[in-house]
VOBA-1610 file (N, C-alpha, C; in pm, whole numbers, padded with zeros to 5 digits, always signed):
BEGIN
Met+05213+02033+02035Met+05273+01999+01906Met+05185+02041+01789Leu+05050+02035+01810Leu+04959+02077+01704Leu+04975+02226+01678Leu+04994+02304+01784Leu+05014+02447+01766Leu+05142+02474+01688Phe+05246+02394+01713Phe+05370+02409+01638Phe+05349+02378+01491Leu+05274+02270+01464Leu+05249+02231+01326Leu+05167+02337+01255Lys+05069+02393+01324Lys+04990+02500+01264Lys+05078+02621+01234Ser+05172+02648+01323Ser+05257+02765+01306Ser+05346+02754+01183Ile+05384+02633+01145Ile+05468+02617+01027Ile+05385+02605+00900Ser+05252+02595+00916Ser+05164+02589+00800Ser+05103+02724+00768Phe+05083+02806+00875Phe+05013+02932+00855Phe+05056+03031+00962Arg+05075+03156+00926Arg+05105+03262+01021Arg+05005+03374+01005Ser+04963+03433+01116Ser+04873+03547+01110Ser+04946+03663+01045Val+04876+03737+00962Val+04937+03846+00888Val+04912+03978+00960Asn+05017+04048+00992Asn+05006+04181+01051Asn+04975+04280+00940Pro+04868+04361+00952Pro+04831+04453+00844Pro+04943+04549+00808Gln+05037+04574+00900Gln+05144+04668+00872Gln+05266+04601+00811Asn+05264+04469+00806Asn+05378+04395+00753Asn+05341+04326+00623Gln+05441+04265+00560Gln+05417+04189+00437Gln+05350+04057+00469Glu+05299+03989+00366Glu+05231+03861+00385Glu+05325+03757+00439Ser+05269+03653+00497Ser+05349+03547+00559Ser+05440+03481+00458Asp+05567+03458+00501Asp+05661+03387+00414Asp+05612+03247+00382Gln+05550+03183+00483Gln+05502+03046+00461Gln+05390+03044+00359Gln+05299+03143+00366Gln+05191+03149+00269Gln+05248+03167+00129Asp+05352+03250+00117Asp+05417+03269-00012Asp+05477+03139-00063Met+05538+03062+00028Met+05598+02935-00013Met+05492+02838-00061Asn+05377+02834+00007Asn+05268+02747-00036Asn+05218+02788-00174Asn+05204+02919-00194Asn+05158+02969-00323Asn+05260+02938-00432Asn+05389+02952-00398Asn+05494+02922-00496Asn+05491+02775-00536Ser+05468+02686-00438Ser+05460+02543-00468Ser+05346+02516-00565Cys+05234+02582-00542Cys+05119+02564-00631Cys+05148+02620-00770Arg+05213+02737-00773Arg+05242+02798-00903Arg+05340+02714-00983Glu+05440+02658-00914Glu+05538+02574-00982Glu+05472+02451-01042Leu+05383+02388-00963Leu+05316+02268-01012Leu+05217+02304-01121Ala+05150+02419-01108Ala+05055+02463-01210Ala+05126+02488-01342Thr+05249+02539-01336Thr+05324+02565-01458Thr+05353+02436-01534Thr+05387+02331-01460Thr+05420+02204-01524Thr+05298+02134-01580Thr+05179+02171-01530Thr+05057+02105-01577Thr+04970+02197-01663Ser+05022+02314-01696Ser+04955+02406-01787Ser+04815+02442-01741Thr+04801+02479-01615Thr+04672+02525-01566Thr+04694+02649-01480Ser+04599+02742-01485Ser+04612+02867-01412Ser+04534+02865-01282Ser+04454+02763-01258Ser+04373+02756-01137Ser+04462+02729-01016Ser+04413+02773-00900Ser+04490+02754-00778Ser+04480+02610-00731Cys+04584+02563-00663Cys+04585+02428-00611Cys+04581+02433-00459Ile+04587+02316-00396Ile+04581+02304-00251Ile+04717+02259-00200Ser+04767+02325-00098Ser+04893+02288-00037Ser+04867+02248+00107Leu+04900+02124+00142Leu+04877+02070+00276Leu+05009+02034+00342Thr+05019+02061+00471Thr+05134+02018+00548Thr+05103+01886+00617Val+05183+01784+00590Val+05159+01649+00643Val+05261+01620+00752Trp+05212+01585+00867Trp+05298+01547+00981Trp+05280+01398+01003Arg+05388+01325+00998Arg+05383+01179+01011Arg+05376+01139+01159Lys+05269+01184+01223Lys+05249+01156+01365Lys+05103+01181+01401Ser+05046+01094+01483Ser+04910+01110+01530Ser+04905+01210+01644Leu+04793+01278+01658Leu+04774+01370+01770Leu+04749+01294+01900Ile+04715+01164+01888Ile+04695+01080+02006Ile+04827+01009+02034Phe+04883+01028+02152Phe+05018+00985+02181Phe+05035+00832+02174Ser+04929+00757+02199Ser+04940+00611+02201Ser+04925+00550+02062Cys+04911+00633+01959Cys+04883+00583+01824Cys+04992+00624+01726Lys+05002+00544+01620Lys+05078+00584+01504Lys+04980+00642+01403Gly+05023+00741+01328Gly+04930+00799+01233Gly+04985+00922+01164Phe+04892+01007+01117Phe+04925+01128+01043Phe+04835+01241+01088Thr+04887+01362+01077Thr+04810+01483+01101Thr+04832+01575+00982Val+04723+01623+00920Val+04733+01703+00798Val+04670+01840+00824Ile+04748+01945+00801Ile+04706+02082+00829Ile+04696+02161+00699Gly+04588+02240+00685Gly+04571+02324+00568Gly+04654+02451+00578Ser+04660+02527+00469Ser+04740+02649+00468Ser+04684+02756+00560Asp+04556+02740+00602Asp+04496+02835+00695Asp+04510+02791+00841Gly+04580+02680+00864Gly+04603+02632+00999Gly+04498+02535+01051Ser+04400+02501+00968Ser+04293+02411+01012Ser+04335+02265+01000Leu+04278+02180+01086Leu+04302+02036+01079Leu+04215+01978+00968Val+04277+01928+00863Val+04203+01881+00745Val+04181+01730+00750Tyr+04287+01654+00773Tyr+04278+01508+00779Tyr+04358+01456+00898Arg+04325+01334+00939Arg+04398+01270+01049Arg+04392+01119+01033Val+04494+01054+01085Val+04498+00908+01090Val+04543+00869+01230Asp+04461+00790+01299Asp+04494+00741+01432Asp+04484+00590+01431Asn+04596+00524+01412Asn+04598+00379+01400Asn+04617+00316+01538Tyr+04505+00288+01604Tyr+04510+00236+01740Tyr+04576+00099+01747Ser+04549+00014+01650Ser+04598-00124+01655Ser+04743-00136+01612Gly+04791-00038+01533Gly+04928-00045+01483Gly+04946-00144+01371Arg+04835-00197+01315Arg+04844-00294+01206Arg+04878-00225+01075Arg+04963-00287+00996Arg+05000-00232+00866Arg+04902-00270+00757Gly+04818-00369+00783Gly+04729-00419+00679Gly+04606-00336+00655Gln+04573-00245+00747Gln+04452-00165+00732Gln+04472-00030+00799Ile+04430+00075+00731Ile+04444+00210+00785Ile+04328+00295+00734Thr+04274+00382+00821Thr+04158+00462+00786Thr+04193+00610+00789Leu+04162+00680+00682Leu+04181+00825+00674Leu+04052+00894+00718Met+04063+00988+00811Met+03947+01063+00861Met+03963+01211+00830Asp+03850+01282+00829Asp+03859+01427+00818Asp+03892+01485+00954Gly+03895+01617+00964Gly+03936+01680+01088Gly+03846+01650+01206Ser+03719+01620+01179Ser+03623+01591+01285Ser+03622+01444+01327Gly+03698+01360+01254Gly+03704+01218+01287Gly+03613+01130+01204Lys+03550+01184+01100Lys+03463+01105+01013Lys+03548+01027+00912Pro+03530+00894+00903Pro+03608+00814+00807Pro+03580+00854+00663Ile+03685+00871+00586Ile+03673+00907+00445Ile+03711+00791+00355Leu+03828+00733+00383Leu+03878+00620+00304Leu+03939+00517+00397Thr+03928+00389+00358Thr+03998+00282+00428Thr+04086+00210+00329Ile+04212+00192+00365Ile+04309+00125+00279Ile+04341-00011+00340Cys+04323-00116+00261Cys+04345-00253+00309Cys+04443-00325+00217Arg+04534-00396+00277Arg+04627-00478+00199Arg+04560-00611+00166Gln+04570-00652+00041Gln+04509-00777-00001Gln+04581-00895+00063Lys+04504-00986+00116Lys+04560-01104+00180Lys+04540-01225+00091Gln+04649-01288+00052Gln+04642-01406-00034Gln+04731-01515+00024Lys+04678-01637+00030Lys+04750-01748+00090Lys+04868-01796+00007Leu+04851-01798-00123Leu+04947-01865-00208Leu+05060-01776-00258Arg+05060-01649-00215Arg+05165-01559-00260Arg+05258-01523-00146Leu+05387-01526-00173Leu+05485-01494-00069Leu+05484-01346-00036Val+05455-01263-00135Val+05453-01118-00115Val+05320-01063-00165Asp+05252-00986-00079Asp+05127-00922-00118Asp+05157-00779-00162Asn+05141-00752-00291Asn+05175-00621-00345Asn+05053-00540-00385Asn+04933-00588-00351Asn+04811-00521-00390Asn+04738-00463-00269Trp+04685-00344-00288Trp+04606-00277-00185Trp+04471-00237-00243Phe+04369-00233-00158Phe+04236-00187-00198Phe+04202-00059-00123Ile+04132+00032-00191Ile+04085+00156-00130Ile+03932+00154-00128Tyr+03875+00166-00008Tyr+03731+00165+00010Tyr+03683+00303+00053Glu+03562+00334+00016Glu+03502+00459+00062Glu+03449+00439+00205Gly+03479+00534+00293Gly+03434+00523+00431Gly+03514+00422+00510Glu+03446+00356+00603Glu+03511+00260+00693Glu+03460+00119+00664Val+03549+00020+00673Val+03511-00119+00652Val+03569-00204+00764Gly+03509-00322+00785Gly+03557-00414+00887Gly+03663-00507+00833Asp+03727-00581+00924Asp+03833-00674+00884Asp+03784-00782+00789Asp+03660-00829+00809Asp+03611-00940+00728Asp+03571-00897+00587Asn+03574-00766+00561Asn+03532-00717+00430Asn+03632-00757+00321Tyr+03762-00757+00355Tyr+03864-00786+00254Tyr+03940-00914+00280Asn+03901-00987+00385Asn+03966-01112+00419Asn+03901-01226+00342Ser+03977-01292+00258Ser+03921-01400+00174Ser+03874-01518+00256Asn+03921-01530+00381Asn+03882-01642+00466Asn+03755-01613+00546Ser+03701-01492+00530Ser+03583-01454+00606Ser+03460-01531+00561Ser+03369-01559+00656Ser+03245-01629+00625Ser+03143-01536+00561Lys+03172-01408+00560Lys+03082-01311+00501Lys+03075-01329+00350Ser+02954-01334+00295Ser+02937-01358+00152Ser+02996-01243+00072Ser+03048-01278-00046Ser+03112-01177-00130Ser+03014-01070-00176Ser+02887-01106-00192Ser+02787-01011-00238Ser+02755-00905-00134Ser+02775-00937-00007Ser+02744-00843+00101Ser+02863-00758+00142Arg+02979-00788+00087Arg+03097-00711+00121Arg+03100-00579+00044Lys+03159-00479+00104Lys+03174-00350+00039Lys+03277-00361-00073Lys+03247-00300-00186Lys+03336-00307-00302Lys+03438-00194-00298Pro+03564-00223-00329Pro+03665-00116-00332Pro+03642-00021-00450Ile+03682+00103-00432Ile+03668+00199-00540Ile+03797+00208-00624Phe+03909+00169-00566Phe+04035+00165-00639Phe+04117+00046-00589Ser+04206-00001-00673Ser+04307-00097-00631Ser+04442-00043-00673Val+04544-00073-00594Val+04679-00020-00618Val+04778-00136-00615Lys+04866-00138-00712Lys+04967-00242-00721Lys+05106-00182-00712Lys+05184-00231-00618Lys+05321-00184-00600Lys+05408-00237-00713Gln+05493-00151-00763Gln+05585-00191-00870Gln+05700-00271-00811Met+05726-00388-00867Met+05838-00470-00824Met+05960-00433-00908Lys+06062-00379-00843Lys+06179-00326-00915Lys+06252-00432-00996Ile+06257-00554-00944Ile+06334-00658-01013Ile+06264-00707-01139Leu+06134-00671-01155Leu+06059-00718-01271Leu+06042-00611-01378His+06081-00486-01346His+06059-00378-01440His+06184-00292-01452Ser+06206-00239-01572Ser+06325-00159-01598Ser+06313-00016-01548Asn+06191+00037-01540Asn+06170+00175-01497Asn+06165+00180-01344Val+06278+00206-01282Val+06287+00204-01136Val+06224+00327-01074Asn+06189+00427-01157Asn+06128+00549-01106Asn+05980+00529-01071Val+05920+00425-01124Val+05778+00398-01098Val+05762+00325-00966Leu+05674+00377-00881Leu+05650+00317-00750Leu+05525+00230-00746Ala+05418+00273-00814Ala+05293+00198-00808Ala+05200+00242-00920His+05101+00156-00950His+04995+00187-01046His+04861+00181-00975Val+04774+00275-01009Val+04642+00286-00945Val+04535+00256-01050Tyr+04445+00163-01016Tyr+04341+00118-01109Tyr+04203+00149-01053Tyr+04113+00190-01141Tyr+03972+00190-01103Tyr+03930+00045-01088Gln+03868+00012-00976Gln+03827-00127-00954Gln+03724-00168-01059Gly+03748-00280-01124Gly+03656-00328-01227Gly+03713-00311-01367Ile+03808-00219-01384Ile+03873-00201-01514Ile+03984-00304-01528Ser+04010-00345-01650Ser+04114-00443-01678Ser+04245-00404-01612Lys+04314-00501-01554Lys+04440-00475-01486Lys+04549-00428-01582Lys+04524-00436-01710Lys+04621-00387-01806Lys+04609-00236-01826Arg+04502-00178-01774Arg+04477-00035-01792Arg+04472+00032-01655Tyr+04574+00108-01623Tyr+04574+00179-01496Tyr+04534+00325-01519Ser+04482+00387-01413Ser+04431+00524-01422Ser+04534+00627-01380Tyr+04614+00592-01280Tyr+04718+00683-01231Tyr+04847+00605-01211Ile+04956+00677-01218Ile+05087+00617-01194Ile+05161+00705-01093Ile+05231+00642-01000Ile+05305+00715-00898Ile+05454+00696-00923Glu+05526+00806-00934Glu+05668+00801-00964Glu+05748+00880-00860Gly+05875+00847-00848Gly+05964+00923-00761Gly+06024+00839-00650Ser+06046+00903-00535Ser+06106+00837-00419Ser+06034+00884-00293Tyr+05959+00792-00231Tyr+05892+00831-00106Tyr+05994+00848+00006Ala+06100+00771+00004Ala+06203+00782+00107Ala+06264+00922+00110Asn+06269+00987-00006Asn+06321+01123-00016Asn+06211+01227-00017Arg+06087+01182+00002Arg+05969+01271+00001Arg+05967+01352-00129Ser+05980+01283-00239Ser+05977+01345-00371Ser+05902+01253-00466Cys+05770+01268-00473Cys+05685+01179-00554Cys+05583+01261-00632Lys+05542+01206-00744Lys+05436+01266-00825Lys+05332+01161-00860Val+05205+01202-00853Val+05094+01119-00901Val+05052+01177-01035Leu+05058+01095-01139Leu+05030+01142-01274Leu+04907+01072-01332Asp+04829+01147-01408Asp+04720+01088-01484Asp+04780+01000-01593Ala+04736+00876-01602Ala+04799+00780-01692Ala+04782+00819-01839Glu+04671+00882-01872Glu+04643+00914-02012Glu+04712+01043-02055Ser+04698+01149-01976Ser+04753+01279-02014Ser+04895+01301-01966Arg+04938+01223-01866Arg+05068+01238-01801Arg+05078+01370-01724Asn+04966+01434-01697Asn+04966+01555-01616Asn+04982+01518-01469Val+05055+01601-01395Val+05071+01580-01251Val+04943+01626-01181Val+04884+01537-01102Val+04762+01571-01029Val+04789+01593-00880Ala+04901+01542-00830Ala+04940+01562-00690Ala+05090+01539-00678Glu+05149+01603-00579Glu+05294+01589-00562Glu+05331+01597-00414Ile+05426+01513-00374Ile+05483+01514-00239Ile+05618+01582-00246Arg+05639+01681-00157Arg+05765+01755-00156Arg+05816+01769-00013Lys+05946+01786+00002Lys+06002+01814+00132Lys+05956+01952+00180Lys+05940+01965+00309Lys+05901+02092+00368Lys+06023+02181+00381Lys+06015+02300+00323Lys+06127+02393+00329Lys+06116+02482+00453Ala+06229+02509+00515Ala+06231+02596+00631Ala+06197+02739+00589Val+06118+02807+00670Val+06078+02945+00641Val+06185+03042+00689Thr+06213+03039+00820Thr+06315+03125+00878Thr+06386+03051+00990Gly+06499+03100+01031Gly+06568+03048+01148Gly+06641+02918+01127Gly+06651+02871+01003Gly+06726+02749+00976Gly+06663+02623+01031Val+06528+02621+01045Val+06460+02503+01097Val+06464+02391+00994Thr+06498+02271+01039Thr+06500+02154+00952Thr+06387+02060+00992Phe+06303+02024+00897Phe+06187+01941+00926Phe+06214+01793+00902Gly+06318+01759+00827Gly+06349+01620+00802Gly+06242+01553+00717Leu+06216+01425+00745Leu+06121+01348+00665Leu+05985+01334+00733Glu+05972+01377+00858Glu+05848+01358+00932Glu+05743+01463+00897Val+05786+01577+00847Val+05695+01684+00806Val+05724+01717+00660Phe+05622+01707+00575Phe+05641+01736+00433Phe+05515+01799+00376Val+05520+01831+00248Val+05411+01903+00181Val+05344+01814+00078Leu+05211+01820+00074Leu+05133+01754-00030Leu+05061+01862-00111Val+05096+01873-00238Val+05034+01971-00327Val+04935+01898-00417Val+04810+01948-00421Val+04703+01883-00497Val+04651+01980-00601Met+04647+01934-00725Met+04600+02018-00835Met+04448+02029-00837Pro+04394+02137-00896Pro+04249+02155-00905Pro+04183+02038-00978Gly+04069+01995-00927Gly+03995+01887-00990Gly+04031+01750-00936Phe+04139+01741-00859Phe+04180+01613-00800Phe+04147+01617-00652Asp+04085+01512-00603Asp+04038+01508-00465Asp+04155+01502-00367Ser+04159+01595-00273Ser+04271+01600-00178Ser+04268+01481-00082Gly+04149+01429-00052Gly+04139+01310+00032Gly+04200+01189-00036Phe+04172+01174-00165Phe+04231+01063-00241Phe+04381+01080-00252Ala+04427+01204-00270Ala+04571+01231-00276Ala+04638+01191-00145Met+04572+01222-00033Met+04627+01183+00096Met+04625+01031+00111Gly+04527+00966+00050Gly+04524+00820+00048Gly+04645+00764-00022Met+04693+00832-00127Met+04813+00789-00196Met+04936+00800-00105Val+04937+00905-00021Val+05047+00920+00075Val+05048+00802+00173Leu+04930+00765+00223Leu+04921+00654+00317Leu+04965+00523+00252Leu+04928+00504+00127Leu+04971+00383+00055Leu+05122+00377+00041Leu+05182+00488+00001Leu+05327+00491-00014Leu+05397+00465+00118Asp+05340+00519+00225Asp+05400+00495+00356Asp+05391+00349+00395Gln+05279+00283+00359Gln+05264+00141+00386Gln+05362+00058+00304Met+05385+00100+00182Met+05470+00025+00090Met+05619+00040+00117Phe+05660+00160+00157Phe+05804+00191+00157Phe+05858+00237+00292Ser+05783+00221+00399Ser+05835+00259+00531Ser+05857+00135+00617
//
């Protein structure tokens, strides 16, 4: 299956033939997004497969335009409250944890930590002192549709420590339709976008399990993939 996923992300170019159609599509996606954000620099186009390479796990496999394994998620426990994003070699990059609160019927807040953290790091009932716990680098709040008029907004992303009235990024669109944008809150520029995967040839349909993540220059692709994991936790 990994070979199949690589094949839809990258094709070897025959010197006597034209460049790969898939490579052209990746470049077109970047050019389209670059046009909307008024930048001429190249962006990153990743193919995201909503499946772990380990058959006993739920997770994600992320392939670069050159066919390399860029990121992976192997959720052995199957828990929705915590998920770790790794690079291609298996090194933890980010851990996403859902905030646990006793007095709230619905937990709509998530924390993003650098690297890997244990269960007791974000559990308020843990005996571990707050000073010794790892601090999150971002917090994310899911938008409650019944409380807000703008139904296009999915979530707000905050730098941890900044006032909750000031968010850094906003996520808009529909994850169910694989059509989302991450925007800088101040400039409203698109920094990352989720798009449906288009068939190259032969009428192949990828559905919702395989899609594209386009990341603009200057925005961390690992963090962008973290946004994908958050949306999947929130809306799947």
